[in-house]
N, C-alpha and C positions, 0 to 999 in steps of 0.2 A: 580252434574249436570255441564255440560260444560258451562263456562262463555263466553258469546258472546254478542255483541250489540243487543238490542231489534230488530232493523231492520233486523238483520240476520235471526231471527226466522220468521219474516213476509215474507222475500224473500224465505225462505225454503218452507213455506206453498204455496206461489204462484207457485213455481217451481213444487211442488208435485201435484198440480192440473193438470198439463200437458195439458192445454187447450189453452194457450196463444201463439200467434205468436210473439209478442214483448212486452216489458215492458218499461214504461216510469217512471222514478223516479224523483220526484220534490223535490229539495233541494238546499241549497246555493251552488254555484259553488265550494267553498272550500271543499265540501264533495264529489264531484263527483268521484274523483279517488278512494276513499275508498269504495263508494257505488258500483262502477263497479266491484271492486275486490270481495266484498261480494256477489254480484249478480252472478258472475262467479262461486264462490265457492258453491253457492246454486244450480247451474245447469242451470241458465238462460243465454241464448246465445245472443239474440238480445235485447240489453239494451240501452236505450237512457236516457239522463238527461236533465232536464229543471230547470231554476231558479224559485223560488217561489214568492209569492206576499204577500201583507199585510193581506189579508183575505183568508180564506180557498178557496172560490170560485175563487179568483184571481190565486191561485196556481193550481187549477184544470184547469182553462182556459189556463194557461201556459203549462200544460201537454197536453191539447188538441192540442195546436199549434205544439207540437212535435210528435203528433200521426197521423198515416196514416188516410186518409180521410174516408175510407169505413170500414164497419164491425161493430161489437158490441164492445163497449168500457166499460171496467169494472173499477170502481173507488174504491179504498180501502185505508183505513187509515193505515199508517205505525205503528200507536200505537195500532193496533189490531193484535198482533203476533200469537195468538192461534186460528185463523180462521181455521176450518176444510177444507182441500183441496177440498172436494166435494161440499162445499157451494159455491165456485166460479162457479163451473159447474152449480149448481142449478139456480143461478141468471142469468147467461149467457143464459141458456136454456129458462128461463122465458122471458127475454128481447128479445130473438129471436122470440118468439111467439107474444109478446104484445108491444114491443118497449121500455119498461122500467120495472125494477124490483128492489126491495130492500129486504135485509134480515131483519127480525124483530123477536122479542121474546115477549111473553105475559108479562104483568106487574104483579108483585107479591105484590107490596105495594099498599095501598090505596092512591088515588091521590086527592089532594085538589088544587083548585085555590084560591090564597090568594090575599088580598088587604092590603098591609102593613104587619102588624103582626096579621091580622085576617083572618079566613077562610071565603072566599066569596062564595065558591061552592064546593060540593063534586061531583066528576066525576065518572061515571060508567066505571070501568076499563075493563069490559068485551069487550068493543068495542075499546080499546086502546092497542097500542103496543109500545115497545121501539125499535126504528129503529137502525140498525147496518149498517156497510159496511161488505162485498162488496155490491155495487149497480152496475147494468149494464144497458146499454142503447144502442139503435140504435145510431150510431155515428152522423148522420145528426140531429137527434132529440136533442141530448145533446148539439151539437154546436148551434142549434137554441135557445135552452133554455138559454144558456150562453150569446149569442149575445143579446137576448131581455132583459135579466137582466142588461147587460151593458148599453143598450140604455135607459132603464127605471130607472137606478140607483137603482135597487132592490137588496136587500140582502136576503140570505137564509142560513139556517143551513147546508143544504146538497143538493146534486144534484137532489135528488128526488123532493124536494120542488120546485126547479127551473123548473123542467119538469111539475109538477102539476100546477104551476102558468100560464103556457101557454095552459092549458086545456087538457093535456094528462094524462090518467090514469097510475098508477104505480102498478104493481102486487106485492104482499107480499109473500115472500118465507120464510118458517120457518128457523129462525136463530139458534144460539147455545148459551146457557148461558155462556159457556166457552170463547166465542168470545168477551171478555171484552176489553174495551178501557183503556189502561194504562195511567192514568192521575194523580193519587195520589200515595203517598208512600204505602198505603194499597194495591193498585192495583198491585204494584211491588211484594209485598209479595204473593198475590194470584197467580200471574203469575208464580212465582218461585215454588210455591207449586204444581200447576197444571203440570208444566213441569217435576217436580221430581216424580210425581205420576206414578205408573206402568200403562202401556197402556193395 
């Protein structure tokens, strides 16, 4: 398997979707030159960079400030390098219809709410999903959600939650189990195994 930075695989998936007019990469300024080179190698032409923030939503807000005002905006985690290219199109199409959409997969484990070291409640997983990125939004809606969160000093785990808190529904698009978020050493092993598997 060719050894490349994780972000290179993510950029390759974005480029393979062939649906975006421009791409904004949020990262420390010291990484911008390298990121632009990786994006160009992936086939992305119109690439902009923005500095990140302390929280995830601060970084997304910085990316929004570097993004054209109109159109659908798609937000994706760099740490999800195995996103199928067609999944970007699915969430963008859903957001074009409803204003907001997220990828998600069914839960396979039993889910418990805990209080300290005790189970407080067993939840019915039939109505629960694990949310992924990409997520896509009408640009004006996403900007409003971020502005209201800033004004209200509200925190959220993802952009869909920010849109939900201002009363807008978010459509759910079937995600992909392989679209894992690389956060632990085991995730790296799984990613390498999936990349090495025959297609």
